[in-house]
Structure formats: structure tokens, C-alpha cells
N, CA, C and O of each residue as an XYZ file, in Angstrom:
408
protein
N      -7.159     -4.980     21.808
C      -7.002     -4.952     20.312
C      -8.081     -4.292     19.549
O      -9.277     -4.457     19.791
N      -7.651     -3.610     18.705
C      -8.994     -2.936     17.973
C      -9.231     -3.812     16.684
O     -10.300     -3.474     16.175
N      -8.605     -4.825     15.972
C      -9.070     -5.296     15.036
C     -10.120     -6.494     15.198
O     -10.665     -6.850     16.243
N     -10.277     -7.042     13.885
C     -11.208     -8.386     13.917
C     -10.140     -9.494     13.056
O      -9.233     -9.202     12.277
N     -10.520    -10.600     13.421
C     -10.081    -11.545     12.766
C     -11.238    -13.139     12.861
O     -12.040    -13.486     13.728
N     -10.934    -13.617     11.886
C     -11.691    -14.856     11.405
C     -11.091    -15.785     10.452
O      -9.898    -16.075     10.371
N     -12.220    -16.292      9.620
C     -11.609    -17.481      8.443
C     -12.863    -16.671      7.391
O     -13.852    -15.969      7.604
N     -12.306    -17.117      6.421
C     -13.195    -16.878      5.230
C     -12.051    -17.742      4.007
O     -10.867    -18.077      4.015
N     -13.202    -17.839      3.041
C     -12.404    -18.873      1.574
C     -11.304    -18.186      1.081
O     -11.096    -16.979      1.196
N     -10.617    -19.003      0.533
C      -9.215    -18.516     -0.178
C      -9.921    -18.168     -1.484
O     -10.806    -18.885     -1.951
N      -9.471    -16.974     -2.090
C      -9.718    -16.545     -3.249
C      -9.226    -17.425     -4.386
O      -9.903    -17.398     -5.414
N      -8.107    -18.230     -4.357
C      -7.187    -19.013     -4.805
C      -7.902    -20.216     -5.269
O      -8.370    -20.399     -6.393
N      -7.930    -21.158     -4.071
C      -8.166    -22.394     -3.897
C      -9.495    -22.854     -3.189
O      -9.670    -24.054     -2.980
N     -10.642    -21.711     -2.735
C     -11.216    -21.992     -2.097
C     -11.535    -22.728     -0.611
O     -12.654    -22.953     -0.151
N     -10.244    -23.034      0.003
C     -10.094    -23.526      1.197
C     -10.339    -22.257      2.332
O     -10.357    -21.040      2.149
N     -10.496    -22.958      3.416
C     -10.544    -21.875      4.439
C      -8.976    -21.527      5.061
O      -8.082    -22.308      5.386
N      -9.026    -19.863      5.092
C      -7.828    -19.404      5.357
C      -8.275    -18.299      6.319
O      -9.463    -17.985      6.398
N      -7.369    -17.739      7.015
C      -7.720    -16.703      8.163
C      -7.127    -15.041      7.749
O      -6.051    -14.681      7.270
N      -7.983    -14.496      8.044
C      -8.298    -13.035      7.881
C      -8.041    -12.401      9.193
O      -8.267    -12.906     10.293
N      -7.344    -10.771      8.846
C      -7.327    -10.066     10.258
C      -7.330     -8.556      9.265
O      -6.715     -8.214      8.256
N      -8.264     -7.961     10.063
C      -8.645     -6.684      9.656
C      -8.326     -5.717     11.000
O      -8.727     -5.938     12.143
N      -7.595     -4.722     10.607
C      -7.904     -3.495     11.554
C      -7.869     -2.070     11.380
O      -7.443     -1.837     10.248
N      -8.117     -1.072     11.974
C      -8.172      0.292     11.587
C      -7.324      1.173     12.494
O      -7.425      2.395     12.385
N      -6.585      0.690     13.286
C      -5.566      1.663     14.063
C      -4.180      0.959     13.910
O      -3.970     -0.221     14.189
N      -3.234      1.881     13.410
C      -3.347      3.205     13.526
C      -4.141      3.832     12.134
O      -4.742      4.906     12.108
N      -3.971      2.792     10.885
C      -4.587      2.967      9.734
C      -5.224      1.515      9.122
O      -4.665      0.464      9.436
N      -6.073      1.502      8.493
C      -6.567      0.249      8.232
C      -5.814     -0.713      7.592
O      -5.445     -0.257      6.509
N      -5.474     -1.681      7.746
C      -4.789     -2.959      7.477
C      -5.442     -4.388      7.187
O      -6.117     -4.921      8.067
N      -5.286     -4.867      6.234
C      -6.035     -6.087      6.226
C      -4.900     -7.418      5.726
O      -4.052     -7.233      4.854
N      -5.064     -8.651      6.402
C      -4.134     -9.453      5.772
C      -5.065    -11.088      5.951
O      -5.937    -11.496      6.718
N      -4.319    -11.655      4.802
C      -5.285    -13.175      4.675
C      -4.131    -14.013      4.546
O      -3.185    -13.468      3.977
N      -3.953    -15.220      4.931
C      -3.377    -16.275      4.783
C      -3.974    -17.690      4.522
O      -4.749    -18.209      5.326
N      -3.582    -18.296      3.360
C      -4.223    -19.621      3.191
C      -3.141    -20.594      3.253
O      -2.220    -20.651      2.438
N      -3.335    -21.529      4.489
C      -2.379    -22.719      5.008
C      -2.396    -23.383      3.769
O      -1.246    -23.588      3.379
N      -3.544    -23.932      2.751
C      -3.566    -24.745      1.913
C      -2.713    -24.578      0.523
O      -2.132    -25.564      0.070
N      -2.648    -23.335     -0.133
C      -2.206    -23.223     -1.473
C      -1.005    -22.189     -1.110
O       0.032    -22.240     -1.772
N      -1.159    -21.204     -0.003
C      -0.382    -20.461      0.346
C      -0.302    -18.860     -0.204
O       0.610    -18.033     -0.221
N      -1.693    -18.840     -0.636
C      -2.029    -17.203     -0.881
C      -2.254    -16.304      0.059
O      -3.077    -16.505      0.952
N      -1.568    -15.243     -0.034
C      -1.350    -13.962      0.782
C      -1.886    -12.719      0.523
O      -1.627    -12.257     -0.588
N      -2.434    -12.192      1.120
C      -2.803    -10.677      1.036
C      -2.223    -10.054      2.477
O      -2.147    -10.660      3.545
N      -1.847     -8.712      2.212
C      -1.264     -8.007      3.295
C      -1.203     -6.539      2.955
O      -1.239     -6.180      1.778
N      -1.114     -5.688      3.944
C      -1.029     -4.062      3.795
C       0.376     -3.840      4.289
O       0.814     -4.277      5.353
N       0.971     -3.192      3.502
C       2.355     -2.554      3.819
C       2.395     -1.499      3.748
O       1.510     -1.022      3.037
N       3.223     -0.658      4.288
C       3.549      0.849      4.458
C       4.988      1.017      4.007
O       5.835      0.195      4.358
N       5.330      2.182      3.147
C       6.651      2.691      3.553
C       6.355      4.357      2.240
O       5.476      5.219      2.238
N       7.285      4.182      1.536
C       7.383      5.342      0.420
C       7.615      5.235     -0.740
O       8.520      4.499     -1.130
N       6.735      6.054     -1.698
C       7.125      5.598     -3.103
C       8.541      6.456     -3.625
O       9.001      7.472     -3.105
N       9.067      5.718     -4.806
C      10.216      6.621     -5.118
C       9.847      7.820     -5.848
O       8.672      7.978     -6.180
N      10.747      8.691     -6.134
C      10.481     10.062     -6.635
C       9.698      9.752     -7.750
O       8.564     10.231     -7.769
N      10.181      8.820     -8.991
C       9.401      8.725     -9.959
C       7.888      8.383    -10.122
O       6.979      8.780    -10.851
N       8.047      7.306     -8.939
C       6.440      6.991     -8.840
C       5.698      7.694     -8.076
O       4.491      7.469     -8.165
N       6.095      8.609     -7.228
C       5.114      9.790     -6.778
C       5.019     10.881     -7.644
O       4.024     11.591     -7.499
N       6.008     11.246     -8.710
C       5.808     12.215     -9.813
C       4.767     11.866    -10.697
O       4.083     12.740    -11.229
N       4.518     10.195    -10.980
C       3.686      9.565    -11.853
C       2.515      9.582    -11.262
O       1.524      9.841    -11.945
N       2.380      9.293     -9.791
C       0.964      9.406     -9.061
C       0.335     11.072     -8.857
O      -0.858     11.365     -8.784
N       1.268     11.837     -8.804
C       0.912     13.444     -9.242
C       0.364     13.803    -10.164
O      -0.596     14.571    -10.226
N       1.021     13.186    -11.133
C       0.749     13.561    -12.738
C      -0.794     12.840    -13.045
O      -1.656     13.332    -13.773
N      -0.881     11.769    -12.421
C      -2.353     11.085    -12.631
C      -3.399     11.920    -11.962
O      -4.422     12.292    -12.536
N      -3.082     12.207    -10.674
C      -4.098     13.075     -9.985
C      -4.363     14.264    -10.628
O      -5.562     14.540    -10.606
N      -3.592     15.149    -11.253
C      -3.645     16.071    -11.925
C      -4.619     15.717    -13.201
O      -5.573     16.461    -13.426
N      -4.352     14.498    -14.091
C      -4.968     14.388    -15.181
C      -6.291     14.096    -14.878
O      -7.214     14.420    -15.626
N      -6.476     13.377    -13.603
C      -7.806     12.716    -13.240
C      -8.857     13.925    -12.772
O     -10.083     13.882    -12.867
N      -8.182     14.835    -12.329
C      -9.031     15.989    -11.589
C      -8.982     16.880    -12.748
O      -9.484     17.973    -12.485
N      -8.509     16.765    -14.036
C      -8.317     17.860    -15.035
C      -7.853     18.882    -14.445
O      -8.635     19.832    -14.455
N      -6.518     19.125    -13.742
C      -6.183     20.298    -13.386
C      -4.642     20.731    -14.463
O      -3.883     20.051    -15.152
N      -4.716     21.844    -14.210
C      -3.244     22.269    -15.369
C      -2.540     23.072    -14.248
O      -2.974     23.413    -13.148
N      -1.544     23.246    -14.725
C      -0.552     24.081    -13.866
C      -1.321     25.737    -13.582
O      -1.837     26.432    -14.457
N      -1.203     26.062    -12.149
C      -1.634     27.180    -11.774
C      -3.106     27.133    -11.293
O      -3.565     28.142    -10.757
N      -3.953     25.924    -11.464
C      -5.113     25.801    -10.869
C      -5.054     24.983     -9.619
O      -4.281     24.051     -9.397
N      -6.141     25.548     -8.700
C      -6.156     25.094     -7.253
C      -5.781     23.560     -7.094
O      -6.118     22.941     -8.103
N      -5.295     22.911     -6.306
C      -4.971     21.763     -6.283
C      -3.944     20.999     -7.134
O      -3.609     19.852     -6.838
N      -3.398     21.723     -8.308
C      -2.126     21.175     -9.106
C      -1.420     20.737     -8.164
O      -1.335     21.251     -7.049
N      -0.804     19.653     -8.583
C       0.447     19.094     -8.100
C       1.837     18.830     -8.840
O       2.144     17.749     -9.342
N       2.522     19.822     -8.832
C       3.790     19.959     -9.610
C       4.712     18.873     -9.465
O       4.821     18.363     -8.350
N       5.440     18.412    -10.492
C       6.082     17.265    -10.130
C       7.412     17.970     -9.205
O       7.713     19.163     -9.196
N       8.011     16.984     -8.535
C       9.145     17.321     -7.646
C      10.185     17.110     -7.755
O      10.425     15.933     -8.025
N      11.330     17.999     -7.633
C      12.578     17.956     -8.218
C      13.076     17.204     -6.941
O      12.560     17.356     -5.834
N      14.519     16.075     -7.303
C      14.886     15.228     -6.056
C      15.377     16.185     -5.156
O      15.695     15.556     -4.147
N      15.565     17.178     -5.022
C      15.892     17.898     -3.891
C      14.645     18.153     -2.775
O      14.812     17.958     -1.571
N      13.412     18.604     -3.341
C      12.057     18.746     -2.877
C      11.872     17.286     -2.167
O      11.552     17.173     -0.984
N      12.110     16.194     -3.031
C      11.491     14.814     -2.638
C      12.575     14.470     -1.182
O      12.066     14.046     -0.145
N      13.916     14.691     -1.279
C      14.621     14.400     -0.295
C      14.235     15.253      1.013
O      14.407     14.811      2.149
N      13.779     16.321      0.780
C      13.454     17.076      1.965
C      12.020     16.511      2.570
O      11.536     17.030      3.576
N      11.550     15.706      2.069
C      10.281     15.521      2.706
C      10.550     14.879      3.970
O      11.618     14.273      4.057
N       9.737     14.901      5.017
C      10.125     14.537      6.736
C       9.450     13.186      6.320
O       8.424     13.239      5.642
N       9.975     11.973      6.694
C       9.124     10.725      6.673
C       9.382      9.993      7.806
O      10.516      9.943      8.284
N       8.196      9.275      8.402
C       8.237      8.553      9.550
C       8.615      7.090      8.987
O       8.380      6.516      7.924
N       9.227      6.777     10.036
C       9.624      5.058      9.463
C       8.518      4.379      9.481
O       7.641      4.531     10.332
N       8.479      3.586      8.553
C       7.005      2.493      8.405
C       6.758      2.042      9.657
O       7.591      1.652     10.475
N       5.426      2.117      9.792
C       4.697      1.519     10.892
C       5.121     -0.226     10.988
O       5.683     -0.793     11.924
N       4.717     -0.722      9.895
C       4.759     -2.293     10.027
C       5.882     -2.948      9.796
O       6.042     -4.159      9.948
N       7.058     -1.794      9.248
C       8.372     -2.640      9.100
C       8.469     -3.374      8.085
O       7.354     -3.558      7.598
N       9.463     -4.002      7.404
C       9.861     -4.402      6.246
C       9.261     -5.732      6.046
O       9.353     -6.595      6.918
N       8.670     -5.923      4.967
C       7.972     -7.254      4.523
C       9.077     -7.879      3.696
O       9.620     -7.334      2.735
N       9.443     -9.498      4.340
C      10.001    -10.005      3.650
C       9.293    -10.811      2.073
O       8.481    -11.736      2.033
N       9.730    -10.313      1.278
C       9.364    -10.399     -0.057
C       9.927    -11.922     -0.410
O       9.228    -12.566     -1.192
N      11.054    -12.510      0.066
C      11.198    -13.773     -0.209
C      10.461    -14.718     -0.134
O      10.728    -15.740     -0.766
N       9.178    -14.616      0.768
C       8.094    -15.783      0.970
C       7.400    -15.539      0.053
O       6.437    -16.305      0.086
N       7.339    -14.653     -1.049
C       6.523    -14.610     -2.209
C       7.119    -15.407     -3.246
O       8.323    -15.319     -3.486
N       6.289    -16.247     -3.932
C       6.687    -17.111     -5.049
C       6.760    -16.380     -6.420
O       5.865    -15.657     -6.857
N       8.103    -16.694     -7.132
C       8.556    -16.063     -8.184
C       7.819    -16.668     -9.191
O       7.577    -17.874     -9.162
N       7.291    -15.644    -10.433
C       6.645    -16.278    -11.377
C       8.120    -16.298    -12.476
O       8.054    -16.821    -13.589
């Protein structure tokens, strides 16, 4: 086992909850509070085309890059996005039904 676990105070209610941290195969964190149900977790997956293009635009804006600059990320077309090879998510799907709806 490559990670560490323990207890810490809950951000929401201050009661003690359990955390887990790991760094293999990538950094993950989780926390669960049995008192109030506050949860933090690392999830993996892939952005939608719209979200990815927004992230690429933010990258360019933050780095002050314009088209033609080294490191500039052009928006992807649907065809380019569909052609990206993707591994299956490592952690699997998270059951969002356990989250409280506001």
C-alpha cells in the first residue's frame, strides 16, 4: 500500500473524520465525516469538448499566448476531440446519488 490514512477534523462540523491520501498511480485524496456526511474525493475522467476548449482558452489567456506562439493551444473540433485516445478511468464512476442535492 502506497498511501496514508488517518483522522482529522471535518471542515464542515469539526467532528473527527477519516482521510486517505495516495500518490500512485496519481495523487488522490478522500475524506469522509460520519457525523455530518461531508465528503471530499478525487475523481478521474475526461472533460467534454466544450469544457476542454474553455480550459485551452484559459491556458492561452493566462500564458498570454496568441495563435502562432509556441505553446498556443488551438480549439479542438469535434473530430479532433473524438480522435483523442482515452484510457478507462482508473477509479471508475463515482455514484453521485450519495451527494445531497441543494
